[in-house]
PDB file of N, CA, C and O in Angstrom:
ATOM      1  N   UNK A   1      33.040  50.919 109.507  1.00  0.00           N
ATOM      2  CA  UNK A   1      31.577  50.645 109.629  1.00  0.00           C
ATOM      3  C   UNK A   1      30.937  51.493 110.752  1.00  0.00           C
ATOM      4  O   UNK A   1      29.912  52.151 110.572  1.00  0.00           O
ATOM      5  N   UNK A   2      31.604  51.435 111.911  1.00  0.00           N
ATOM      6  CA  UNK A   2      31.128  52.239 112.999  1.00  0.00           C
ATOM      7  C   UNK A   2      31.138  53.773 112.665  1.00  0.00           C
ATOM      8  O   UNK A   2      30.293  54.541 113.126  1.00  0.00           O
ATOM      9  N   UNK A   3      32.128  54.153 111.854  1.00  0.00           N
ATOM     10  CA  UNK A   3      32.354  55.592 111.582  1.00  0.00           C
ATOM     11  C   UNK A   3      30.983  55.974 110.670  1.00  0.00           C
ATOM     12  O   UNK A   3      30.370  57.023 110.867  1.00  0.00           O
ATOM     13  N   UNK A   4      30.640  55.132 109.796  1.00  0.00           N
ATOM     14  CA  UNK A   4      29.512  55.426 108.940  1.00  0.00           C
ATOM     15  C   UNK A   4      28.185  55.501 109.743  1.00  0.00           C
ATOM     16  O   UNK A   4      27.243  56.237 109.451  1.00  0.00           O
ATOM     17  N   UNK A   5      28.232  54.699 110.727  1.00  0.00           N
ATOM     18  CA  UNK A   5      26.938  54.596 111.559  1.00  0.00           C
ATOM     19  C   UNK A   5      26.833  55.916 112.339  1.00  0.00           C
ATOM     20  O   UNK A   5      25.803  56.591 112.347  1.00  0.00           O
ATOM     21  N   UNK A   6      27.990  56.254 113.012  1.00  0.00           N
ATOM     22  CA  UNK A   6      28.120  57.546 113.642  1.00  0.00           C
ATOM     23  C   UNK A   6      27.509  58.801 112.901  1.00  0.00           C
ATOM     24  O   UNK A   6      26.720  59.625 113.363  1.00  0.00           O
ATOM     25  N   UNK A   7      28.127  58.740 111.495  1.00  0.00           N
ATOM     26  CA  UNK A   7      27.795  59.828 110.533  1.00  0.00           C
ATOM     27  C   UNK A   7      26.284  59.880 110.323  1.00  0.00           C
ATOM     28  O   UNK A   7      25.661  60.940 110.390  1.00  0.00           O
ATOM     29  N   UNK A   8      25.667  58.596 110.046  1.00  0.00           N
ATOM     30  CA  UNK A   8      24.346  58.556 109.753  1.00  0.00           C
ATOM     31  C   UNK A   8      23.588  59.141 110.998  1.00  0.00           C
ATOM     32  O   UNK A   8      22.681  59.943 110.774  1.00  0.00           O
ATOM     33  N   UNK A   9      23.890  58.802 112.289  1.00  0.00           N
ATOM     34  CA  UNK A   9      23.261  59.392 113.358  1.00  0.00           C
ATOM     35  C   UNK A   9      23.243  60.840 113.528  1.00  0.00           C
ATOM     36  O   UNK A   9      22.212  61.475 113.745  1.00  0.00           O
ATOM     37  N   UNK A  10      24.477  61.378 113.419  1.00  0.00           N
ATOM     38  CA  UNK A  10      24.561  62.724 113.372  1.00  0.00           C
ATOM     39  C   UNK A  10      23.684  63.465 112.219  1.00  0.00           C
ATOM     40  O   UNK A  10      23.035  64.483 112.459  1.00  0.00           O
ATOM     41  N   UNK A  11      23.733  62.863 110.982  1.00  0.00           N
ATOM     42  CA  UNK A  11      22.858  63.390 109.986  1.00  0.00           C
ATOM     43  C   UNK A  11      21.333  63.326 110.334  1.00  0.00           C
ATOM     44  O   UNK A  11      20.520  64.219 110.095  1.00  0.00           O
ATOM     45  N   UNK A  12      21.059  62.031 110.986  1.00  0.00           N
ATOM     46  CA  UNK A  12      19.671  62.003 111.274  1.00  0.00           C
ATOM     47  C   UNK A  12      19.234  63.164 112.417  1.00  0.00           C
ATOM     48  O   UNK A  12      18.161  63.758 112.306  1.00  0.00           O
ATOM     49  N   UNK A  13      20.066  63.400 113.404  1.00  0.00           N
ATOM     50  CA  UNK A  13      19.791  64.305 114.424  1.00  0.00           C
ATOM     51  C   UNK A  13      19.806  65.756 113.693  1.00  0.00           C
ATOM     52  O   UNK A  13      19.026  66.623 114.088  1.00  0.00           O
ATOM     53  N   UNK A  14      20.597  65.980 112.746  1.00  0.00           N
ATOM     54  CA  UNK A  14      20.612  67.298 112.128  1.00  0.00           C
ATOM     55  C   UNK A  14      19.375  67.612 111.295  1.00  0.00           C
ATOM     56  O   UNK A  14      18.835  68.717 111.238  1.00  0.00           O
ATOM     57  N   UNK A  15      18.979  66.475 110.639  1.00  0.00           N
ATOM     58  CA  UNK A  15      17.639  66.576 109.886  1.00  0.00           C
ATOM     59  C   UNK A  15      16.494  66.859 110.817  1.00  0.00           C
ATOM     60  O   UNK A  15      15.641  67.685 110.491  1.00  0.00           O
ATOM     61  N   UNK A  16      16.430  66.177 112.026  1.00  0.00           N
ATOM     62  CA  UNK A  16      15.348  66.325 112.867  1.00  0.00           C
ATOM     63  C   UNK A  16      15.529  67.677 113.413  1.00  0.00           C
ATOM     64  O   UNK A  16      14.491  68.339 113.403  1.00  0.00           O
ATOM     65  N   UNK A  17      16.632  68.301 113.916  1.00  0.00           N
ATOM     66  CA  UNK A  17      16.804  69.566 114.466  1.00  0.00           C
ATOM     67  C   UNK A  17      16.335  70.726 113.440  1.00  0.00           C
ATOM     68  O   UNK A  17      15.645  71.691 113.770  1.00  0.00           O
ATOM     69  N   UNK A  18      16.808  70.478 112.189  1.00  0.00           N
ATOM     70  CA  UNK A  18      16.350  71.410 111.062  1.00  0.00           C
ATOM     71  C   UNK A  18      14.780  71.499 110.920  1.00  0.00           C
ATOM     72  O   UNK A  18      14.182  72.570 110.813  1.00  0.00           O
ATOM     73  N   UNK A  19      14.152  70.199 110.931  1.00  0.00           N
ATOM     74  CA  UNK A  19      12.570  70.245 110.704  1.00  0.00           C
ATOM     75  C   UNK A  19      11.944  71.034 111.925  1.00  0.00           C
ATOM     76  O   UNK A  19      11.048  71.869 111.798  1.00  0.00           O
ATOM     77  N   UNK A  20      12.526  70.664 113.122  1.00  0.00           N
ATOM     78  CA  UNK A  20      11.914  71.454 114.225  1.00  0.00           C
ATOM     79  C   UNK A  20      12.082  72.846 114.331  1.00  0.00           C
ATOM     80  O   UNK A  20      11.248  73.556 114.892  1.00  0.00           O
ATOM     81  N   UNK A  21      13.156  73.290 113.802  1.00  0.00           N
ATOM     82  CA  UNK A  21      13.527  74.759 113.723  1.00  0.00           C
ATOM     83  C   UNK A  21      12.600  75.413 112.763  1.00  0.00           C
ATOM     84  O   UNK A  21      12.067  76.480 113.065  1.00  0.00           O
ATOM     85  N   UNK A  22      12.373  74.817 111.596  1.00  0.00           N
ATOM     86  CA  UNK A  22      11.592  75.192 110.536  1.00  0.00           C
ATOM     87  C   UNK A  22      10.134  75.306 111.039  1.00  0.00           C
ATOM     88  O   UNK A  22       9.501  76.354 110.907  1.00  0.00           O
ATOM     89  N   UNK A  23       9.629  74.216 111.610  1.00  0.00           N
ATOM     90  CA  UNK A  23       8.211  74.154 112.284  1.00  0.00           C
ATOM     91  C   UNK A  23       8.238  75.373 113.216  1.00  0.00           C
ATOM     92  O   UNK A  23       7.303  76.170 113.136  1.00  0.00           O
ATOM     93  N   UNK A  24       9.073  75.552 113.952  1.00  0.00           N
ATOM     94  CA  UNK A  24       8.933  76.744 114.969  1.00  0.00           C
ATOM     95  C   UNK A  24       8.989  78.104 114.260  1.00  0.00           C
ATOM     96  O   UNK A  24       8.289  78.996 114.740  1.00  0.00           O
ATOM     97  N   UNK A  25       9.669  78.349 113.273  1.00  0.00           N
ATOM     98  CA  UNK A  25       9.765  79.476 112.581  1.00  0.00           C
ATOM     99  C   UNK A  25       8.493  79.797 111.912  1.00  0.00           C
ATOM    100  O   UNK A  25       7.995  80.922 111.904  1.00  0.00           O
ATOM    101  N   UNK A  26       7.952  78.669 111.307  1.00  0.00           N
ATOM    102  CA  UNK A  26       6.566  78.861 110.615  1.00  0.00           C
ATOM    103  C   UNK A  26       5.418  79.202 111.716  1.00  0.00           C
ATOM    104  O   UNK A  26       4.533  80.023 111.476  1.00  0.00           O
ATOM    105  N   UNK A  27       5.496  78.627 112.718  1.00  0.00           N
ATOM    106  CA  UNK A  27       4.585  78.961 113.777  1.00  0.00           C
ATOM    107  C   UNK A  27       4.639  80.337 114.238  1.00  0.00           C
ATOM    108  O   UNK A  27       3.597  80.954 114.462  1.00  0.00           O
ATOM    109  N   UNK A  28       5.898  80.908 114.411  1.00  0.00           N
ATOM    110  CA  UNK A  28       6.162  82.253 114.901  1.00  0.00           C
ATOM    111  C   UNK A  28       5.672  83.121 113.869  1.00  0.00           C
ATOM    112  O   UNK A  28       4.923  84.056 114.152  1.00  0.00           O
ATOM    113  N   UNK A  29       6.068  82.862 112.598  1.00  0.00           N
ATOM    114  CA  UNK A  29       5.532  83.678 111.524  1.00  0.00           C
ATOM    115  C   UNK A  29       4.122  83.917 111.372  1.00  0.00           C
ATOM    116  O   UNK A  29       3.576  84.989 111.112  1.00  0.00           O
ATOM    117  N   UNK A  30       3.531  82.650 111.589  1.00  0.00           N
ATOM    118  CA  UNK A  30       2.041  82.695 111.353  1.00  0.00           C
ATOM    119  C   UNK A  30       1.470  83.407 112.594  1.00  0.00           C
ATOM    120  O   UNK A  30       0.475  84.119 112.456  1.00  0.00           O
ATOM    121  N   UNK A  31       1.976  83.273 113.646  1.00  0.00           N
ATOM    122  CA  UNK A  31       1.416  84.038 114.741  1.00  0.00           C
ATOM    123  C   UNK A  31       1.639  85.588 114.640  1.00  0.00           C
ATOM    124  O   UNK A  31       0.788  86.403 114.995  1.00  0.00           O
ATOM    125  N   UNK A  32       2.708  85.873 114.188  1.00  0.00           N
ATOM    126  CA  UNK A  32       3.026  87.317 113.857  1.00  0.00           C
ATOM    127  C   UNK A  32       2.127  87.853 112.878  1.00  0.00           C
ATOM    128  O   UNK A  32       1.598  88.946 113.082  1.00  0.00           O
ATOM    129  N   UNK A  33       1.887  87.161 111.780  1.00  0.00           N
ATOM    130  CA  UNK A  33       1.011  87.536 110.647  1.00  0.00           C
ATOM    131  C   UNK A  33      -0.518  87.698 111.126  1.00  0.00           C
ATOM    132  O   UNK A  33      -1.259  88.594 110.722  1.00  0.00           O
ATOM    133  N   UNK A  34      -0.863  86.745 112.001  1.00  0.00           N
ATOM    134  CA  UNK A  34      -2.233  86.659 112.363  1.00  0.00           C
ATOM    135  C   UNK A  34      -2.407  87.827 113.379  1.00  0.00           C
ATOM    136  O   UNK A  34      -3.464  88.455 113.440  1.00  0.00           O
ATOM    137  N   UNK A  35      -1.290  88.109 114.209  1.00  0.00           N
ATOM    138  CA  UNK A  35      -1.397  89.055 115.341  1.00  0.00           C
ATOM    139  C   UNK A  35      -1.383  90.453 114.837  1.00  0.00           C
ATOM    140  O   UNK A  35      -1.462  91.394 115.626  1.00  0.00           O
TER     141      UNK A  35
END
Protein backbone atom coordinates (compact mmCIF):
# COMPACT_ATOMS: atom_id res chain seq x y z
CA UNK A 1 0.00 0.00 0.00
CA UNK A 2 2.76 2.44 0.92
CA UNK A 3 4.56 1.63 -2.34
CA UNK A 4 1.50 2.66 -4.34
CA UNK A 5 1.27 5.92 -2.38
CA UNK A 6 4.91 6.66 -3.09
CA UNK A 7 4.37 5.97 -6.79
CA UNK A 8 1.30 8.23 -6.88
CA UNK A 9 3.30 11.01 -5.26
CA UNK A 10 6.16 10.74 -7.78
CA UNK A 11 3.63 10.69 -10.61
CA UNK A 12 2.00 13.82 -9.19
CA UNK A 13 5.34 15.62 -8.94
CA UNK A 14 6.24 14.49 -12.46
CA UNK A 15 2.96 15.89 -13.79
CA UNK A 16 3.48 19.21 -11.99
CA UNK A 17 7.04 19.51 -13.29
CA UNK A 18 5.89 18.69 -16.82
CA UNK A 19 3.19 21.37 -16.70
CA UNK A 20 5.65 23.94 -15.33
CA UNK A 21 8.18 23.14 -18.06
CA UNK A 22 5.51 23.42 -20.77
CA UNK A 23 4.31 26.78 -19.40
CA UNK A 24 7.88 28.12 -19.32
CA UNK A 25 8.48 26.90 -22.88
CA UNK A 26 5.29 28.57 -24.09
CA UNK A 27 6.24 31.84 -22.39
CA UNK A 28 9.74 31.77 -23.89
CA UNK A 29 8.43 30.95 -27.38
CA UNK A 30 5.80 33.70 -27.14
CA UNK A 31 8.46 36.17 -26.03
CA UNK A 32 10.73 35.19 -28.91
CA UNK A 33 7.91 35.41 -31.46
CA UNK A 34 6.79 38.81 -30.16
CA UNK A 35 10.35 40.04 -29.93
